[in-house]
C-alpha positions in Angstrom: 42.8 -28.6 -13.3 40.8 -25.6 -14.4 37.1 -26.2 -14.7 35.3 -24.7 -17.7 33.3 -21.5 -17.4 29.7 -22.0 -16.1 26.7 -19.8 -15.3 28.0 -19.3 -11.8 31.1 -17.7 -13.1 29.0 -15.4 -15.3 26.9 -14.4 -12.4 30.0 -13.7 -10.3 31.3 -11.5 -13.2 28.1 -9.5 -13.6 27.3 -8.8 -10.0 30.2 -6.3 -9.3 29.5 -4.5 -12.6 25.9 -3.8 -11.6 26.1 -3.9 -7.8 23.5 -1.2 -7.1 21.1 -2.2 -9.9 18.1 -4.5 -9.3 18.7 -8.2 -9.9 15.3 -9.5 -8.7 12.1 -7.6 -8.3 9.0 -9.4 -7.2 6.1 -9.0 -4.9 8.2 -10.8 -2.3 11.2 -8.5 -2.3 13.7 -6.5 -4.4 17.4 -7.4 -4.4 20.3 -5.5 -5.9 23.0 -7.5 -7.7 25.3 -7.0 -4.7 22.6 -8.5 -2.3 21.8 -11.3 -4.8 25.6 -12.1 -5.1 26.1 -12.1 -1.3 23.0 -14.3 -0.7 23.8 -16.8 -3.4 27.4 -17.0 -2.4 26.4 -17.8 1.2 23.9 -20.4 0.0 26.4 -22.0 -2.3 28.9 -22.2 0.6 26.3 -23.7 2.8 25.4 -26.4 0.3 29.1 -27.2 -0.1 29.5 -27.2 3.6 26.8 -29.8 3.9 28.9 -32.1 1.8 27.5 -31.5 -1.7 30.2 -31.9 -4.5 30.3 -30.5 -8.0 28.0 -32.6 -10.2 25.7 -33.6 -7.3 22.0 -33.2 -8.0 19.7 -31.1 -5.8 16.0 -31.3 -6.2 14.0 -28.1 -6.1 10.4 -28.3 -4.8 9.6 -24.6 -4.7 7.1 -22.1 -5.9 8.3 -19.8 -8.7 9.8 -16.7 -7.1 12.9 -15.1 -5.7 13.9 -18.1 -3.6 13.9 -20.3 -6.7 16.2 -17.9 -8.5 18.6 -17.6 -5.5 18.8 -21.4 -5.1 19.3 -21.9 -8.9 22.2 -19.3 -8.9 23.7 -20.9 -5.8 23.7 -24.3 -7.6 25.4 -22.8 -10.6 28.0 -21.2 -8.3 28.6 -24.5 -6.4 28.6 -26.4 -9.7 25.6 -28.5 -8.7 22.9 -29.8 -11.0 19.4 -28.6 -10.2 16.5 -31.0 -10.6 13.1 -29.2 -10.9 10.1 -30.7 -9.2 7.2 -28.4 -9.9 4.9 -27.8 -6.9 2.0 -28.8 -9.2 3.3 -32.3 -9.7 1.1 -35.2 -8.5 2.5 -37.6 -5.9 3.4 -40.3 -8.5 5.2 -37.7 -10.7 7.2 -36.4 -7.8 8.1 -39.9 -6.7 9.3 -40.7 -10.2 11.6 -37.7 -10.3 13.0 -38.3 -6.8 13.7 -42.0 -7.6 15.2 -41.4 -11.0 17.2 -38.2 -10.7 19.8 -39.2 -8.2 19.0 -36.1 -6.2 
């Protein structure tokens, strides 16, 4: 069975075409598309290696930044569903998301 095209497939297609160009530029770091592709593939493989399956939900509790984008891309590539939990959420809001998201 062939799975439909997703954002991970699109990222995999773009990276080789723009390998030396900048994918992420922030105060934290600058990553080329080749580096971004390598890092997100490794992270996707690690998530799968930990037993996550396509459609599983993974909750993000991160600041906005390069790490967030890398984890989001890795989830796309591993066909996981990301659940955002903003770092500004209050305890009861975070509890609600964690209890109701199946993440």
